[in-house]
CHARMM-style PDB file with segment names, atoms N, HN, CA, C and O in Angstrom:
ATOM      1  N   MET     1       0.797  -0.946   0.322  1.00  0.00      PROA
ATOM      2  CA  MET     1      -0.324   0.132   0.172  1.00  0.00      PROA
ATOM      3  C   MET     1       0.757   0.912  -0.359  1.00  0.00      PROA
ATOM      4  O   MET     1       1.761   0.225  -0.545  1.00  0.00      PROA
ATOM      5  N   THR     2       0.887   2.184  -0.679  1.00  0.00      PROA
ATOM      6  HN  THR     2       0.071   2.742  -0.528  1.00  0.00      PROA
ATOM      7  CA  THR     2       1.182   2.947  -0.577  1.00  0.00      PROA
ATOM      8  C   THR     2       0.510   4.817  -0.090  1.00  0.00      PROA
ATOM      9  O   THR     2      -0.642   5.066   0.264  1.00  0.00      PROA
ATOM     10  N   ARG     3       1.545   5.738  -0.224  1.00  0.00      PROA
ATOM     11  HN  ARG     3       2.481   5.536  -0.512  1.00  0.00      PROA
ATOM     12  CA  ARG     3      -0.341   5.703   0.303  1.00  0.00      PROA
ATOM     13  C   ARG     3       0.862   8.075   0.462  1.00  0.00      PROA
ATOM     14  O   ARG     3       1.964   8.169   1.004  1.00  0.00      PROA
ATOM     15  N   ALA     4       0.188   9.202  -0.094  1.00  0.00      PROA
ATOM     16  HN  ALA     4      -0.707   9.126  -0.534  1.00  0.00      PROA
ATOM     17  CA  ALA     4       1.031  10.044   0.111  1.00  0.00      PROA
ATOM     18  C   ALA     4       0.860  10.503   1.257  1.00  0.00      PROA
ATOM     19  O   ALA     4      -0.312  10.569   1.630  1.00  0.00      PROA
ATOM     20  N   THR     5       1.648  10.846   1.946  1.00  0.00      PROA
ATOM     21  HN  THR     5       2.599  10.792   1.643  1.00  0.00      PROA
ATOM     22  CA  THR     5       2.592  11.347   3.541  1.00  0.00      PROA
ATOM     23  C   THR     5       3.746  12.706   3.543  1.00  0.00      PROA
ATOM     24  O   THR     5       4.906  12.740   3.132  1.00  0.00      PROA
ATOM     25  N   MET     6       2.911  13.754   4.173  1.00  0.00      PROA
ATOM     26  HN  MET     6       1.969  13.726   4.507  1.00  0.00      PROA
ATOM     27  CA  MET     6       4.078  14.602   4.267  1.00  0.00      PROA
ATOM     28  C   MET     6       4.427  15.146   5.847  1.00  0.00      PROA
ATOM     29  O   MET     6       3.706  15.129   6.844  1.00  0.00      PROA
ATOM     30  N   SER     7       5.481  15.515   5.714  1.00  0.00      PROA
ATOM     31  HN  SER     7       6.067  15.529   4.904  1.00  0.00      PROA
ATOM     32  CA  SER     7       5.975  15.536   7.222  1.00  0.00      PROA
ATOM     33  C   SER     7       6.944  16.950   7.572  1.00  0.00      PROA
ATOM     34  O   SER     7       8.090  17.152   7.170  1.00  0.00      PROA
ATOM     35  N   THR     8       6.243  17.701   8.305  1.00  0.00      PROA
ATOM     36  HN  THR     8       5.312  17.537   8.632  1.00  0.00      PROA
ATOM     37  CA  THR     8       6.860  18.675   9.188  1.00  0.00      PROA
ATOM     38  C   THR     8       7.387  18.993   9.972  1.00  0.00      PROA
ATOM     39  O   THR     8       7.024  18.318  10.936  1.00  0.00      PROA
ATOM     40  N   ALA     9       8.511  20.044  10.406  1.00  0.00      PROA
ATOM     41  HN  ALA     9       8.806  20.592   9.623  1.00  0.00      PROA
ATOM     42  CA  ALA     9       8.699  19.974  12.470  1.00  0.00      PROA
ATOM     43  C   ALA     9       9.656  21.425  11.816  1.00  0.00      PROA
ATOM     44  O   ALA     9      10.555  21.566  10.987  1.00  0.00      PROA
ATOM     45  N   THR    10       8.780  22.428  12.825  1.00  0.00      PROA
ATOM     46  HN  THR    10       8.049  22.314  13.499  1.00  0.00      PROA
ATOM     47  CA  THR    10       8.883  23.264  13.544  1.00  0.00      PROA
ATOM     48  C   THR    10       9.000  23.967  15.055  1.00  0.00      PROA
ATOM     49  O   THR    10       8.156  23.843  15.942  1.00  0.00      PROA
ATOM     50  N   ALA    11      10.817  25.092  15.188  1.00  0.00      PROA
ATOM     51  HN  ALA    11      11.503  25.193  14.467  1.00  0.00      PROA
ATOM     52  CA  ALA    11      11.021  24.885  16.427  1.00  0.00      PROA
ATOM     53  C   ALA    11      11.173  25.609  16.742  1.00  0.00      PROA
ATOM     54  O   ALA    11      11.365  26.403  15.821  1.00  0.00      PROA
ATOM     55  N   ARG    12      11.294  26.282  18.140  1.00  0.00      PROA
ATOM     56  HN  ARG    12      11.139  25.637  18.888  1.00  0.00      PROA
ATOM     57  CA  ARG    12      10.946  28.126  18.304  1.00  0.00      PROA
ATOM     58  C   ARG    12      11.893  28.464  19.811  1.00  0.00      PROA
ATOM     59  O   ARG    12      11.579  28.416  21.001  1.00  0.00      PROA
ATOM     60  N   ALA    13      12.377  28.598  19.540  1.00  0.00      PROA
ATOM     61  HN  ALA    13      12.632  28.638  18.574  1.00  0.00      PROA
ATOM     62  CA  ALA    13      13.858  28.234  21.082  1.00  0.00      PROA
ATOM     63  C   ALA    13      13.492  29.833  21.929  1.00  0.00      PROA
ATOM     64  O   ALA    13      13.281  30.833  21.243  1.00  0.00      PROA
ATOM     65  N   ALA    14      13.459  29.892  23.391  1.00  0.00      PROA
ATOM     66  HN  ALA    14      13.631  29.079  23.948  1.00  0.00      PROA
ATOM     67  CA  ALA    14      12.745  31.138  23.827  1.00  0.00      PROA
ATOM     68  C   ALA    14      14.410  30.852  24.854  1.00  0.00      PROA
ATOM     69  O   ALA    14      14.897  29.760  25.146  1.00  0.00      PROA
ATOM     70  N   CYS    15      15.028  32.436  25.249  1.00  0.00      PROA
ATOM     71  HN  CYS    15      14.632  33.324  25.012  1.00  0.00      PROA
ATOM     72  CA  CYS    15      15.365  32.511  27.101  1.00  0.00      PROA
ATOM     73  C   CYS    15      15.183  32.814  27.791  1.00  0.00      PROA
ATOM     74  O   CYS    15      15.427  34.018  27.879  1.00  0.00      PROA
ATOM     75  N   GLY    16      14.612  32.183  28.959  1.00  0.00      PROA
ATOM     76  HN  GLY    16      14.414  31.206  28.887  1.00  0.00      PROA
ATOM     77  CA  GLY    16      13.798  33.362  30.266  1.00  0.00      PROA
ATOM     78  C   GLY    16      14.531  34.013  31.067  1.00  0.00      PROA
ATOM     79  O   GLY    16      14.224  34.167  32.249  1.00  0.00      PROA
ATOM     80  N   ARG    17      16.045  34.682  30.315  1.00  0.00      PROA
ATOM     81  HN  ARG    17      16.295  34.557  29.355  1.00  0.00      PROA
ATOM     82  CA  ARG    17      16.724  35.516  31.592  1.00  0.00      PROA
ATOM     83  C   ARG    17      17.229  36.641  30.713  1.00  0.00      PROA
ATOM     84  O   ARG    17      17.587  37.703  31.221  1.00  0.00      PROA
ATOM     85  N   CYS    18      17.279  36.364  28.953  1.00  0.00      PROA
ATOM     86  HN  CYS    18      16.988  35.501  28.540  1.00  0.00      PROA
ATOM     87  CA  CYS    18      17.034  37.084  28.516  1.00  0.00      PROA
ATOM     88  C   CYS    18      16.855  37.587  26.745  1.00  0.00      PROA
ATOM     89  O   CYS    18      16.619  36.517  26.185  1.00  0.00      PROA
ATOM     90  N   PRO    19      16.860  38.300  26.053  1.00  0.00      PROA
ATOM     91  CA  PRO    19      16.028  38.429  24.635  1.00  0.00      PROA
ATOM     92  C   PRO    19      17.029  37.135  23.451  1.00  0.00      PROA
ATOM     93  O   PRO    19      17.277  37.371  22.269  1.00  0.00      PROA
ATOM     94  N   TRP    20      17.447  35.798  24.226  1.00  0.00      PROA
ATOM     95  HN  TRP    20      17.246  35.607  25.187  1.00  0.00      PROA
ATOM     96  CA  TRP    20      17.826  35.584  22.238  1.00  0.00      PROA
ATOM     97  C   TRP    20      16.659  34.536  22.315  1.00  0.00      PROA
ATOM     98  O   TRP    20      16.126  34.009  23.291  1.00  0.00      PROA
ATOM     99  N   THR    21      16.413  34.392  20.832  1.00  0.00      PROA
ATOM    100  HN  THR    21      16.846  34.820  20.039  1.00  0.00      PROA
ATOM    101  CA  THR    21      15.310  33.624  20.703  1.00  0.00      PROA
ATOM    102  C   THR    21      16.068  33.101  19.329  1.00  0.00      PROA
ATOM    103  O   THR    21      16.987  33.702  18.774  1.00  0.00      PROA
ATOM    104  N   ALA    22      15.417  31.709  18.853  1.00  0.00      PROA
ATOM    105  HN  ALA    22      14.670  31.221  19.304  1.00  0.00      PROA
ATOM    106  CA  ALA    22      16.201  30.429  17.629  1.00  0.00      PROA
ATOM    107  C   ALA    22      14.487  29.753  17.209  1.00  0.00      PROA
ATOM    108  O   ALA    22      13.584  29.020  17.612  1.00  0.00      PROA
ATOM    109  N   THR    23      14.929  30.673  16.084  1.00  0.00      PROA
ATOM    110  HN  THR    23      15.663  31.268  15.756  1.00  0.00      PROA
ATOM    111  CA  THR    23      13.502  29.796  15.444  1.00  0.00      PROA
ATOM    112  C   THR    23      14.206  28.747  13.649  1.00  0.00      PROA
ATOM    113  O   THR    23      13.975  28.404  12.490  1.00  0.00      PROA
ATOM    114  N   THR    24      14.858  28.749  14.459  1.00  0.00      PROA
ATOM    115  HN  THR    24      15.046  29.028  15.401  1.00  0.00      PROA
ATOM    116  CA  THR    24      15.859  27.716  12.687  1.00  0.00      PROA
ATOM    117  C   THR    24      15.814  25.878  13.314  1.00  0.00      PROA
ATOM    118  O   THR    24      15.770  25.216  14.351  1.00  0.00      PROA
ATOM    119  N   ALA    25      15.857  25.765  11.999  1.00  0.00      PROA
ATOM    120  HN  ALA    25      15.892  26.303  11.156  1.00  0.00      PROA
ATOM    121  CA  ALA    25      15.069  23.918  11.902  1.00  0.00      PROA
ATOM    122  C   ALA    25      16.713  23.768  12.740  1.00  0.00      PROA
ATOM    123  O   ALA    25      17.036  22.610  12.474  1.00  0.00      PROA
ATOM    124  N   ASN    26      17.681  24.296  13.469  1.00  0.00      PROA
ATOM    125  HN  ASN    26      17.418  25.237  13.685  1.00  0.00      PROA
ATOM    126  CA  ASN    26      18.158  23.073  14.543  1.00  0.00      PROA
ATOM    127  C   ASN    26      18.112  23.875  15.432  1.00  0.00      PROA
ATOM    128  O   ASN    26      19.129  24.446  15.825  1.00  0.00      PROA
ATOM    129  N   ALA    27      16.791  24.114  15.997  1.00  0.00      PROA
ATOM    130  HN  ALA    27      15.964  23.650  15.677  1.00  0.00      PROA
ATOM    131  CA  ALA    27      16.538  25.487  17.165  1.00  0.00      PROA
ATOM    132  C   ALA    27      16.768  24.784  18.400  1.00  0.00      PROA
ATOM    133  O   ALA    27      17.015  25.317  19.481  1.00  0.00      PROA
ATOM    134  N   LEU    28      16.651  23.315  18.124  1.00  0.00      PROA
ATOM    135  HN  LEU    28      16.451  22.882  17.245  1.00  0.00      PROA
ATOM    136  CA  LEU    28      17.446  22.906  20.129  1.00  0.00      PROA
ATOM    137  C   LEU    28      19.004  22.706  20.345  1.00  0.00      PROA
ATOM    138  O   LEU    28      19.627  22.869  21.394  1.00  0.00      PROA
ATOM    139  N   ALA    29      19.535  22.279  18.992  1.00  0.00      PROA
ATOM    140  HN  ALA    29      19.029  22.147  18.140  1.00  0.00      PROA
ATOM    141  CA  ALA    29      20.420  21.914  19.010  1.00  0.00      PROA
ATOM    142  C   ALA    29      21.641  23.676  19.597  1.00  0.00      PROA
ATOM    143  O   ALA    29      22.638  23.704  20.319  1.00  0.00      PROA
ATOM    144  N   ILE    30      20.828  24.960  18.784  1.00  0.00      PROA
ATOM    145  HN  ILE    30      20.018  24.938  18.197  1.00  0.00      PROA
ATOM    146  CA  ILE    30      21.186  26.034  18.989  1.00  0.00      PROA
ATOM    147  C   ILE    30      20.640  26.581  20.459  1.00  0.00      PROA
ATOM    148  O   ILE    30      21.150  27.689  20.624  1.00  0.00      PROA
ATOM    149  N   ALA    31      19.551  26.132  21.927  1.00  0.00      PROA
ATOM    150  HN  ALA    31      19.136  25.232  21.793  1.00  0.00      PROA
ATOM    151  CA  ALA    31      19.275  25.937  22.433  1.00  0.00      PROA
ATOM    152  C   ALA    31      19.782  26.060  23.494  1.00  0.00      PROA
ATOM    153  O   ALA    31      19.869  26.996  24.290  1.00  0.00      PROA
ATOM    154  N   ALA    32      20.358  24.352  23.463  1.00  0.00      PROA
ATOM    155  HN  ALA    32      20.286  23.592  22.817  1.00  0.00      PROA
ATOM    156  CA  ALA    32      21.249  23.909  24.177  1.00  0.00      PROA
ATOM    157  C   ALA    32      22.946  23.903  24.159  1.00  0.00      PROA
ATOM    158  O   ALA    32      23.688  23.519  25.063  1.00  0.00      PROA
ATOM    159  N   LEU    33      23.301  24.432  22.886  1.00  0.00      PROA
ATOM    160  HN  LEU    33      22.698  24.743  22.152  1.00  0.00      PROA
ATOM    161  CA  LEU    33      24.430  25.524  23.422  1.00  0.00      PROA
ATOM    162  C   LEU    33      24.410  26.461  23.973  1.00  0.00      PROA
ATOM    163  O   LEU    33      25.202  26.570  24.908  1.00  0.00      PROA
ATOM    164  N   HSD    34      23.119  28.047  23.526  1.00  0.00      PROA
ATOM    165  HN  HSD    34      22.475  27.958  22.765  1.00  0.00      PROA
ATOM    166  CA  HSD    34      23.040  28.890  24.696  1.00  0.00      PROA
ATOM    167  C   HSD    34      22.504  28.778  25.812  1.00  0.00      PROA
ATOM    168  O   HSD    34      22.149  29.915  26.121  1.00  0.00      PROA
ATOM    169  N   HSD    35      22.231  28.061  26.618  1.00  0.00      PROA
ATOM    170  HN  HSD    35      22.520  27.138  26.367  1.00  0.00      PROA
ATOM    171  CA  HSD    35      22.137  27.635  28.396  1.00  0.00      PROA
ATOM    172  C   HSD    35      23.429  26.820  27.966  1.00  0.00      PROA
ATOM    173  O   HSD    35      24.169  27.753  27.652  1.00  0.00      PROA
ATOM    174  N   ASP    36      24.057  25.826  27.785  1.00  0.00      PROA
ATOM    175  HN  ASP    36      23.456  25.069  28.039  1.00  0.00      PROA
ATOM    176  CA  ASP    36      25.292  25.585  28.122  1.00  0.00      PROA
ATOM    177  C   ASP    36      26.939  26.367  27.872  1.00  0.00      PROA
ATOM    178  O   ASP    36      28.098  26.071  28.162  1.00  0.00      PROA
ATOM    179  N   ARG    37      25.996  27.910  26.917  1.00  0.00      PROA
ATOM    180  HN  ARG    37      25.054  28.151  26.682  1.00  0.00      PROA
ATOM    181  CA  ARG    37      26.957  28.804  27.390  1.00  0.00      PROA
ATOM    182  C   ARG    37      27.013  30.003  27.999  1.00  0.00      PROA
ATOM    183  O   ARG    37      27.869  30.881  27.895  1.00  0.00      PROA
ATOM    184  N   THR    38      25.814  29.959  28.783  1.00  0.00      PROA
ATOM    185  HN  THR    38      25.118  29.246  28.867  1.00  0.00      PROA
ATOM    186  CA  THR    38      25.532  31.050  29.836  1.00  0.00      PROA
ATOM    187  C   THR    38      24.807  30.722  31.058  1.00  0.00      PROA
ATOM    188  O   THR    38      24.712  31.350  32.112  1.00  0.00      PROA
ATOM    189  N   GLY    39      24.225  29.400  30.625  1.00  0.00      PROA
ATOM    190  HN  GLY    39      24.302  28.890  29.769  1.00  0.00      PROA
ATOM    191  CA  GLY    39      23.388  28.419  32.010  1.00  0.00      PROA
ATOM    192  C   GLY    39      23.056  29.510  32.074  1.00  0.00      PROA
ATOM    193  O   GLY    39      23.616  30.420  32.685  1.00  0.00      PROA
ATOM    194  N   HSD    40      21.381  29.577  30.977  1.00  0.00      PROA
ATOM    195  HN  HSD    40      20.926  28.837  30.481  1.00  0.00      PROA
ATOM    196  CA  HSD    40      20.496  30.766  31.057  1.00  0.00      PROA
ATOM    197  C   HSD    40      19.070  29.368  30.899  1.00  0.00      PROA
ATOM    198  O   HSD    40      19.181  28.416  30.127  1.00  0.00      PROA
ATOM    199  N   PRO    41      17.944  29.579  31.747  1.00  0.00      PROA
ATOM    200  CA  PRO    41      17.081  28.709  31.515  1.00  0.00      PROA
ATOM    201  C   PRO    41      16.996  28.616  30.327  1.00  0.00      PROA
ATOM    202  O   PRO    41      17.696  29.549  29.933  1.00  0.00      PROA
ATOM    203  N   VAL    42      16.281  27.697  28.758  1.00  0.00      PROA
ATOM    204  HN  VAL    42      15.712  26.939  29.078  1.00  0.00      PROA
ATOM    205  CA  VAL    42      15.869  28.225  27.534  1.00  0.00      PROA
ATOM    206  C   VAL    42      14.153  27.050  27.294  1.00  0.00      PROA
ATOM    207  O   VAL    42      13.888  25.861  27.121  1.00  0.00      PROA
ATOM    208  N   HSD    43      13.559  28.118  27.410  1.00  0.00      PROA
ATOM    209  HN  HSD    43      13.774  29.085  27.550  1.00  0.00      PROA
ATOM    210  CA  HSD    43      12.451  26.580  26.501  1.00  0.00      PROA
ATOM    211  C   HSD    43      12.836  26.711  24.901  1.00  0.00      PROA
ATOM    212  O   HSD    43      13.519  27.527  24.282  1.00  0.00      PROA
ATOM    213  N   VAL    44      12.032  25.450  24.483  1.00  0.00      PROA
ATOM    214  HN  VAL    44      11.477  24.787  24.986  1.00  0.00      PROA
ATOM    215  CA  VAL    44      11.884  25.349  23.070  1.00  0.00      PROA
ATOM    216  C   VAL    44      10.860  24.682  22.783  1.00  0.00      PROA
ATOM    217  O   VAL    44      10.551  23.630  23.344  1.00  0.00      PROA
ATOM    218  N   ASP    45      10.126  25.313  21.735  1.00  0.00      PROA
ATOM    219  HN  ASP    45      10.377  26.167  21.279  1.00  0.00      PROA
ATOM    220  CA  ASP    45       7.960  24.453  21.300  1.00  0.00      PROA
ATOM    221  C   ASP    45       8.445  23.867  20.426  1.00  0.00      PROA
ATOM    222  O   ASP    45       9.233  24.535  19.757  1.00  0.00      PROA
ATOM    223  N   LEU    46       8.269  22.612  20.062  1.00  0.00      PROA
ATOM    224  HN  LEU    46       7.628  22.070  20.606  1.00  0.00      PROA
ATOM    225  CA  LEU    46       8.386  21.281  19.191  1.00  0.00      PROA
ATOM    226  C   LEU    46       6.787  21.553  18.887  1.00  0.00      PROA
ATOM    227  O   LEU    46       5.852  21.715  19.670  1.00  0.00      PROA
ATOM    228  N   HSD    47       6.862  21.533  16.649  1.00  0.00      PROA
ATOM    229  HN  HSD    47       7.622  21.402  16.012  1.00  0.00      PROA
ATOM    230  CA  HSD    47       5.267  21.769  16.682  1.00  0.00      PROA
ATOM    231  C   HSD    47       5.973  20.213  15.710  1.00  0.00      PROA
ATOM    232  O   HSD    47       7.195  20.129  15.586  1.00  0.00      PROA
ATOM    233  N   ARG    48       5.247  19.346  15.234  1.00  0.00      PROA
ATOM    234  HN  ARG    48       4.254  19.414  15.334  1.00  0.00      PROA
ATOM    235  CA  ARG    48       5.274  17.847  14.127  1.00  0.00      PROA
ATOM    236  C   ARG    48       3.607  17.681  13.372  1.00  0.00      PROA
ATOM    237  O   ARG    48       2.558  17.561  14.006  1.00  0.00      PROA
ATOM    238  N   ARG    49       3.736  17.711  12.086  1.00  0.00      PROA
ATOM    239  HN  ARG    49       4.589  17.808  11.572  1.00  0.00      PROA
ATOM    240  CA  ARG    49       2.617  17.766  11.676  1.00  0.00      PROA
ATOM    241  C   ARG    49       2.368  16.693  11.271  1.00  0.00      PROA
ATOM    242  O   ARG    49       3.021  16.068  12.107  1.00  0.00      PROA
ATOM    243  N   VAL    50       2.013  16.064  10.751  1.00  0.00      PROA
ATOM    244  HN  VAL    50       1.482  16.571  10.072  1.00  0.00      PROA
ATOM    245  CA  VAL    50       2.135  14.852   8.839  1.00  0.00      PROA
ATOM    246  C   VAL    50       0.983  14.617   8.933  1.00  0.00      PROA
ATOM    247  O   VAL    50       0.313  14.341   9.928  1.00  0.00      PROA
ATOM    248  N   THR    51       0.694  14.724   7.827  1.00  0.00      PROA
ATOM    249  HN  THR    51       1.238  14.948   7.019  1.00  0.00      PROA
ATOM    250  CA  THR    51      -0.955  14.957   7.008  1.00  0.00      PROA
ATOM    251  C   THR    51      -0.571  13.300   5.970  1.00  0.00      PROA
ATOM    252  O   THR    51       0.340  13.157   5.154  1.00  0.00      PROA
ATOM    253  N   TYR    52      -1.095  12.787   6.180  1.00  0.00      PROA
ATOM    254  HN  TYR    52      -1.835  12.903   6.842  1.00  0.00      PROA
ATOM    255  CA  TYR    52      -1.144  11.215   5.668  1.00  0.00      PROA
ATOM    256  C   TYR    52      -2.767  11.663   4.889  1.00  0.00      PROA
ATOM    257  O   TYR    52      -3.806  11.849   5.521  1.00  0.00      PROA
ATOM    258  N   GLY    53      -2.546  11.796   2.800  1.00  0.00      PROA
ATOM    259  HN  GLY    53      -1.701  11.645   2.287  1.00  0.00      PROA
ATOM    260  CA  GLY    53      -3.801  11.348   1.452  1.00  0.00      PROA
ATOM    261  C   GLY    53      -2.661  13.285   1.567  1.00  0.00      PROA
ATOM    262  O   GLY    53      -1.805  14.028   2.047  1.00  0.00      PROA
ATOM    263  N   ASP    54      -3.745  12.950   0.627  1.00  0.00      PROA
ATOM    264  HN  ASP    54      -4.441  12.346   0.238  1.00  0.00      PROA
ATOM    265  CA  ASP    54      -4.596  15.059   0.047  1.00  0.00      PROA
ATOM    266  C   ASP    54      -4.966  15.724   0.687  1.00  0.00      PROA
ATOM    267  O   ASP    54      -6.163  16.010   0.698  1.00  0.00      PROA
ATOM    268  N   SER    55      -3.777  16.437   1.775  1.00  0.00      PROA
ATOM    269  HN  SER    55      -2.805  16.205   1.766  1.00  0.00      PROA
ATOM    270  CA  SER    55      -4.302  17.670   2.509  1.00  0.00      PROA
ATOM    271  C   SER    55      -6.266  17.927   2.857  1.00  0.00      PROA
ATOM    272  O   SER    55      -7.214  18.629   2.504  1.00  0.00      PROA
ATOM    273  N   ALA    56      -5.853  16.602   3.931  1.00  0.00      PROA
ATOM    274  HN  ALA    56      -5.083  16.032   4.219  1.00  0.00      PROA
ATOM    275  CA  ALA    56      -7.397  16.512   4.329  1.00  0.00      PROA
ATOM    276  C   ALA    56      -8.012  17.408   5.242  1.00  0.00      PROA
ATOM    277  O   ALA    56      -9.075  17.275   5.847  1.00  0.00      PROA
ATOM    278  N   ALA    57      -7.274  18.246   5.254  1.00  0.00      PROA
ATOM    279  HN  ALA    57      -6.410  18.354   4.762  1.00  0.00      PROA
ATOM    280  CA  ALA    57      -7.614  19.928   6.152  1.00  0.00      PROA
ATOM    281  C   ALA    57      -8.596  20.576   4.864  1.00  0.00      PROA
ATOM    282  O   ALA    57      -9.794  20.363   4.676  1.00  0.00      PROA
ATOM    283  N   ASP    58      -7.993  21.129   4.345  1.00  0.00      PROA
ATOM    284  HN  ASP    58      -7.020  21.301   4.497  1.00  0.00      PROA
ATOM    285  CA  ASP    58      -8.223  21.130   2.899  1.00  0.00      PROA
ATOM    286  C   ASP    58      -9.405  20.193   2.516  1.00  0.00      PROA
ATOM    287  O   ASP    58      -9.676  20.169   1.316  1.00  0.00      PROA
ATOM    288  N   ALA    59     -10.194  19.376   3.395  1.00  0.00      PROA
ATOM    289  HN  ALA    59      -9.974  19.396   4.370  1.00  0.00      PROA
ATOM    290  CA  ALA    59     -11.740  18.729   2.749  1.00  0.00      PROA
ATOM    291  C   ALA    59     -12.911  19.924   2.425  1.00  0.00      PROA
ATOM    292  O   ALA    59     -12.837  21.089   2.815  1.00  0.00      PROA
ATOM    293  N   PRO    60     -13.664  19.524   1.868  1.00  0.00      PROA
ATOM    294  CA  PRO    60     -15.359  20.763   2.439  1.00  0.00      PROA
ATOM    295  C   PRO    60     -15.576  19.866   3.300  1.00  0.00      PROA
ATOM    296  O   PRO    60     -15.621  18.639   3.389  1.00  0.00      PROA
ATOM    297  N   GLY    61     -15.779  21.367   4.314  1.00  0.00      PROA
ATOM    298  HN  GLY    61     -15.742  22.364   4.242  1.00  0.00      PROA
ATOM    299  CA  GLY    61     -16.697  21.047   5.956  1.00  0.00      PROA
ATOM    300  C   GLY    61     -15.402  20.062   7.122  1.00  0.00      PROA
ATOM    301  O   GLY    61     -15.593  19.466   8.182  1.00  0.00      PROA
ATOM    302  N   GLN    62     -14.041  20.296   6.241  1.00  0.00      PROA
ATOM    303  HN  GLN    62     -13.885  20.780   5.381  1.00  0.00      PROA
ATOM    304  CA  GLN    62     -13.794  19.550   7.632  1.00  0.00      PROA
ATOM    305  C   GLN    62     -12.759  20.747   8.107  1.00  0.00      PROA
ATOM    306  O   GLN    62     -12.232  21.312   7.148  1.00  0.00      PROA
ATOM    307  N   GLU    63     -12.419  21.174   9.241  1.00  0.00      PROA
ATOM    308  HN  GLU    63     -12.847  20.715  10.019  1.00  0.00      PROA
ATOM    309  CA  GLU    63     -11.940  21.838   9.576  1.00  0.00      PROA
ATOM    310  C   GLU    63     -10.028  21.446   9.962  1.00  0.00      PROA
ATOM    311  O   GLU    63      -9.582  20.405  10.446  1.00  0.00      PROA
ATOM    312  N   SER    64      -9.567  22.194   9.705  1.00  0.00      PROA
ATOM    313  HN  SER    64      -9.929  23.039   9.312  1.00  0.00      PROA
ATOM    314  CA  SER    64      -7.505  22.133  10.106  1.00  0.00      PROA
ATOM    315  C   SER    64      -7.970  21.454  11.340  1.00  0.00      PROA
ATOM    316  O   SER    64      -8.975  21.681  12.014  1.00  0.00      PROA
ATOM    317  N   LEU    65      -6.960  20.509  11.508  1.00  0.00      PROA
ATOM    318  HN  LEU    65      -6.144  20.325  10.961  1.00  0.00      PROA
ATOM    319  CA  LEU    65      -6.401  19.827  13.414  1.00  0.00      PROA
ATOM    320  C   LEU    65      -5.483  20.594  13.893  1.00  0.00      PROA
ATOM    321  O   LEU    65      -5.099  20.585  15.063  1.00  0.00      PROA
ATOM    322  N   THR    66      -4.987  21.470  12.795  1.00  0.00      PROA
ATOM    323  HN  THR    66      -5.299  21.477  11.845  1.00  0.00      PROA
ATOM    324  CA  THR    66      -3.740  23.027  13.428  1.00  0.00      PROA
ATOM    325  C   THR    66      -4.446  23.754  14.171  1.00  0.00      PROA
ATOM    326  O   THR    66      -4.039  24.405  15.132  1.00  0.00      PROA
ATOM    327  N   ALA    67      -5.893  23.663  13.642  1.00  0.00      PROA
ATOM    328  HN  ALA    67      -6.224  23.134  12.861  1.00  0.00      PROA
ATOM    329  CA  ALA    67      -7.210  25.381  14.280  1.00  0.00      PROA
ATOM    330  C   ALA    67      -7.474  24.990  15.640  1.00  0.00      PROA
ATOM    331  O   ALA    67      -7.220  25.525  16.719  1.00  0.00      PROA
ATOM    332  N   GLN    68      -8.273  23.504  15.185  1.00  0.00      PROA
ATOM    333  HN  GLN    68      -8.480  23.070  14.308  1.00  0.00      PROA
ATOM    334  CA  GLN    68      -8.529  23.172  15.673  1.00  0.00      PROA
ATOM    335  C   GLN    68      -8.330  22.761  17.418  1.00  0.00      PROA
ATOM    336  O   GLN    68      -9.223  22.613  18.253  1.00  0.00      PROA
ATOM    337  N   LEU    69      -6.981  22.656  17.578  1.00  0.00      PROA
ATOM    338  HN  LEU    69      -6.256  22.775  16.900  1.00  0.00      PROA
ATOM    339  CA  LEU    69      -5.971  22.846  18.706  1.00  0.00      PROA
ATOM    340  C   LEU    69      -5.205  24.012  19.641  1.00  0.00      PROA
ATOM    341  O   LEU    69      -4.707  24.343  20.717  1.00  0.00      PROA
ATOM    342  N   GLU    70      -5.554  24.325  18.287  1.00  0.00      PROA
ATOM    343  HN  GLU    70      -5.958  24.055  17.413  1.00  0.00      PROA
ATOM    344  CA  GLU    70      -4.989  26.631  19.024  1.00  0.00      PROA
ATOM    345  C   GLU    70      -6.649  27.065  19.057  1.00  0.00      PROA
ATOM    346  O   GLU    70      -6.694  28.014  18.274  1.00  0.00      PROA
ATOM    347  N   GLU    71      -7.623  26.903  19.425  1.00  0.00      PROA
ATOM    348  HN  GLU    71      -7.586  26.132  20.061  1.00  0.00      PROA
ATOM    349  CA  GLU    71      -8.044  26.599  19.818  1.00  0.00      PROA
ATOM    350  C   GLU    71      -8.222  26.866  20.823  1.00  0.00      PROA
ATOM    351  O   GLU    71      -8.298  27.948  21.404  1.00  0.00      PROA
ATOM    352  N   ALA    72      -8.377  25.035  21.366  1.00  0.00      PROA
ATOM    353  HN  ALA    72      -8.315  24.156  20.893  1.00  0.00      PROA
ATOM    354  CA  ALA    72      -8.362  24.641  22.622  1.00  0.00      PROA
ATOM    355  C   ALA    72      -7.336  24.869  23.682  1.00  0.00      PROA
ATOM    356  O   ALA    72      -7.273  24.361  24.801  1.00  0.00      PROA
ATOM    357  N   ALA    73      -6.543  25.734  23.107  1.00  0.00      PROA
ATOM    358  HN  ALA    73      -6.594  26.147  22.197  1.00  0.00      PROA
ATOM    359  CA  ALA    73      -5.176  25.667  23.615  1.00  0.00      PROA
ATOM    360  C   ALA    73      -5.888  27.336  24.451  1.00  0.00      PROA
ATOM    361  OT1 ALA    73      -5.173  28.009  25.193  1.00  0.00      PROA
TER     362      ALA     73
END
């Protein structure tokens, strides 16, 4: 069986003590380095999206799962 699959991942990092931020593909690694170098607390928000089939979120009458999750937050 074959199916169309699309996967994306994004990361956003921010320091809890200074204005440092990172939104690059390797934000996890850069955040760890910032913590190691400064000792500052750093948090990273990760978002992973996997779509099976042809963009189910665009089907008539279907709301995007991302929109549903954002409303619930």
